N, C-alpha and C positions, 0 to 999 in steps of 0.2 A: 583738450587733452581728456583722456579716459583713464579710469583706473578700475581693473577687474581683480578681484581677490580670487585665487585659485585653491588655497589650502591653508588651514590654521592648525596650530599645534594643540593638542588637547591639554597639556599640562602647562602652558604659558600663553602669552599674548601674542606670541610669534605668528607671522602669516607670510604667505608668498602671494605675489601679484605680478600684474603687467601693466605698466604705465605707457600709454599710447601718446606719442607727440608727433608733430609735423615731420620730424626728422628721424622717426623710427621708434621702436618699442624698447622698454627698459624692464628688465625682469628683477623684481625686488624679493628680498632685501638687496639693496645695492650699495656699493662704495663708489664715490665719484672722485677721481683724481682732480687736484686743484692745478688749474691752468692760469695763473694769476695774470701774467702779461701776454695773453693769448699763446701761451705755451706751458705745457707740464715741463718743468726743468729737467733737462738731460735726456728726454726721451722724444723721439720723433712720432709724428702722428700715425704712421703705419705701424710703429712698434706698439703704440697704445691699442690700436685695433687688433693686430695679429698676434702679439706676444702677451700683453697685459690682459687683452680681452675687455677692455673698458667699454662701457655701453653709453656713458655720458660723462663729460667733464665739466669744469667750472671755469668761467671767466670773472675778472674782477672789475666791477664798475669804476671804482675809484682810480686804479691803476690804469685802465685803458682810456678813461676820460683825460688823464694827464698825458699819457703817452700810448699810443700815436695820436690821440685826439679824435674827436667825433667827425671832423670833416674828412680826415683820411678813412675812418671806418666806414663811412657812409659811401665815399667814393669806391671802396673795395668791395661794396655789396653786403656789408655786415660781417660779423665775426665768423661765421661758418666759411664763407669764401675767402675771408682775409687769411685765415690760418689753415684752410684745407681740411678741416674736420667736418665730416657730412653727417654725423650722428648727433644726438640730442646734446644741447648745452644748457647750463644754468648760469645766471649771473647773480652775484650778491648785489646788495644796494649801495654799498659803500659804508653802511652804518658802522660796521666792525672796525673799518680802517680809520673812520673818523674818531671812534672810541679810542684806538690805540694811539692817536695823535693828540693826546690830552693837553700837551703844552702848546699846541699849535692850532687850536680850534675854540670857537665860542657858539655854544648852543643856546638858541632862542626859539620861541614858538614858531617863528617864520620858517626856520631852518638852521643850518649849521654854516658858519664861515670858518674856513680853515686855510692854512698855508700848505703849499705843495713841499713835499720832502724832497723834491728834485731841485727847485730853484728858489724856494721861499714865495713864490707868487700867490696872491690870495684868490680864493674861489668860494663859491657858495652852492650848497647842496639843499634843496628843499624837496618834499614830496613830489612836487609837480615835475621839476626838471630832472630828478632822478628816474622818474617814469620815461620821460622823453629820451634820456640818454640810453636806458635800457631798450628801447625801441630802436635807436640808432645801432646799438650792438646787435640786437636781433636774436638773443637767446630764446630758447623754447620756454624756458621757466624763468620768470623775473621775480625778484624779491622786493616786498615792501620796504620803505625807508623807515628804520627804527633807530633807537638809542640802545646801545649794548651797555648795561651798567657793569661797573667792576665788581669784583669780590675782595675783601667784604664791602658791603654797601649798606648804609643807614637806610632804616625802613622808610622814613619820609621821602628821601631821594628816590629810592626804588618805586615807591608809589607815584610820585610826581613824573618820574621818567615814563613809567608804564602808561600813565594816562595820556601823556604827550605822544607816546608811540601809537596809542589807539586813535588819537585825533589825527595824527599824521597818516595813518592807515586809511581813515575816511577820504582824505585828501588824495592819497595814491589811487584808490578805488575810482574816485570821480575822474581823475586824469586818465587812468588807464582805460576805463569804460567809455571815454569820450574820444579816444583815438584809436588808431589801427596800427598794424604792423606794417613795416616800410618795405618788406621784401617778398610780399605774396603768400605768406603763411601766418597762421594764428600763433599767439603767444599767451602764455598763462601767468597769472599773479598769484604768488603764495603771501599770505600775512605771516607775521612772526609773533610768537608768545614770548612776553617779557615777564618781569616780576622778581628778579634776583632768585634767591633761595627761599623766600617767604611763601609758605603754602597758600595762605588766603589770597596773596597777589597772583600767584601762578593760576590758582583756581579762576579767579575773576578774568584774568587776561585770557586764559584758554576759552572760557565761555564767550568773551567779547569776540575774540577772532573767529570762534566757529559761527557766530551769528551773521558774520559777512558772507558766509556760504560760497566761499571760493573753491576752486578745483582741487587745492591741496593746501596744507598748513605746515608751517616750520616752527621749531622750537628753538629759540636763541637765548643768549645770555648765560649759557652753561660752558663748562670746559674753560673757565677763566681764572682757575686758581682755587676753586672750591673742592673739598674732599669728594672723592668718587661717590661715596654713599650718599651725599647730599644731591649730586648729579642724577644718581639713579632715583632717589625719592621724587625729585622734581619731574623727572621724565615719566615716571609711573603714574603721577597724579595727573599730568597734562594728557598723557595718552588716554587715560580713563575718560577724559572729557571731550577730547577732539572727536570728529565723526569717524566712525569705523570704516566707512565706505570711502574715505579719501586718504591719499598718501601722507605719511607723517615724516617730516624731514628734520633730523637733529643736526643742528649746524656746529661744525667745527670739531667734531668728535670722531675718532680719537684712537687709542690703541686698540689692537686686535681683541682684547679681553673687553674693553668697553663697548666694542660694537656687538659682540656676542650678547653681553648682559642687556644692552638696550633693544637689541632684536627681540629678546625674550619678553620686553615690556611693551612691545608693539611698534617699534620704529621701523620705517621701510627704507629710508634714504640717509646717507652719511656723507660727510666730506671732511677732510683734514689734510693739513700739510705734514703731518707727522711721518708718514711713510716715506716720502720724498726728501724731506729735510733731513730726517735721521739717517737716510741712506747715504747722503752726501758726507756724513760724519762717520760712516762705518758701522751703524747699527742695522743689523739685519733681523728681519722677523722670519721665523720658520714654525712649522707645526710642532716641533720638538722644544722650541724655546728661542731665546734671543741670543744673538751672536754679536759681540763687540769685535769685529774683524780687525780692530787696531791693536788688540791685545797680543802680547809676544808669542803667547801659546799657538797662534796660527802661523808664525812666520816660517815654520818648516812642515806645515800640513798641506800635503799635496792631494788630499781628497776633494772632491767636488764641493762647492759652496753649499748645495743643497741637493744631494744626489736623487732624493725622491720628490723633490718639489715641483712646482708647476711652471717654473720659469726655465726654458731651455738653455738660456745663457748661463744659469746657475749649475746645470748639469754639466756644461762644458768646461767652464773655468775652475780652477781650484783656489782654495782659501789663501794659500801663500801668494798667488799671483794678485789676487784682489786686495790683500793687505798692502802689498808692494805699491799698487796703483794708488790706494787711499792715502798711504803715507807720502807718496811722491806728488800728491795733489794733481795726478793726470785725470783728464776729463773722462777717460774711459772708465775709471774707477767709479765715478758718480753715475755714468751711465749703466754699468753693470748692477750696481748696488740699488739703483732706483728701479731698474726693470725687475729686479728680484722683489723688492718690497712690494711694489704695486701689483705684481703678479699674484704674490702671496695674498694680498688683501682681496683682489677680485676672486681667486680660488676659495678663499674662506667664505665669501658671500654665496658662491655656487654650492659649497657643501652645506651651509646653513639652509639654503632652499631645498636641497635634497633631504635633509633630515626633517624639516617641517613638513614636507610632502609625505615622508615615511612615518611621521608621527612619534618620532623618538628625539626630537629637537632638544628638549630640556636636559636629559641624560647625557647626550652627545656634548651640549654646551658645557655642562658641569665638568666633564672630563677634560674638554679642550681648554678651558679657562685654566685650569692647574698646569697643563703642559705649556701653554703659551707664555705663562709668567716665568718660567725657569730660565735661569742664565746658563748658557752652555759655555 
């Protein structure tokens, strides 16, 4: 993997760049739609490419490991061939899913024992076998196995968890470096910064992660319930420490406003289920603000969903129709709304790239953040 920086914003830490992977280039800053179980919900792969203009999507190690399982995944030639997406992919390590299963798992130095949410069967994740599983999945970018701490989190727990995550990282790197990809192309491993919202821990973790000198770095453990300002403070601190010549990936973030603020702090990559999940519940993001299509005010509104927006589907169908579909729980409603939101997120990233290159990103961002937060 290679990363080239093209432009930087004079008034902030925002930058544009290109990440080169075995399955193609990624222009940054970039948003990555989440494809948990080998699919971005309600969107076909050709729509992801042609309508949404996605450049990279995610797969989920925990979910794919449980179903369809690694035997099927390997027989299918890895995730790219299995789901027919021929552009770059990233897999998380399962650490966040293990965190969210607090009543179904036990964490020890060796790894994590957990129960499947599907059938209650017991499984074990450790740094070594999580690397093996991600080799079998075959994503271009693999994530190190970590523990994601909750918010709020006591200092002692956050420190012990961070230290264990660092020890797990060493084991991940050793396993990764002693193995090769299974499908004829190279994969890349990203470590993950932890430390909850404690500045000294975040600083220590960022310095430790940077010392491993991998091709890219991730920031984890944020967007788990802490106030937005705390997230921004932690992100700014970590970005000031992580190497400038390597991509920085802020995991699980967030709203359009969050993305723009964190681009200004130096983040290059984002993922979040928010645009697709909220779409299925009728919440739409536009450049002028947020639409709750379930509201009665849209019941007889026959204007396009987003007349000037980037999604062709939203320019064709009107608000009253989409409201009817969402209220009727028709699958097409989820499809239209998800295409709309994901197209908007990718459009927003393209606009950010343009304004960084033109040198006026900060002033544009400040204007956009106010508009994006409005309720229409």
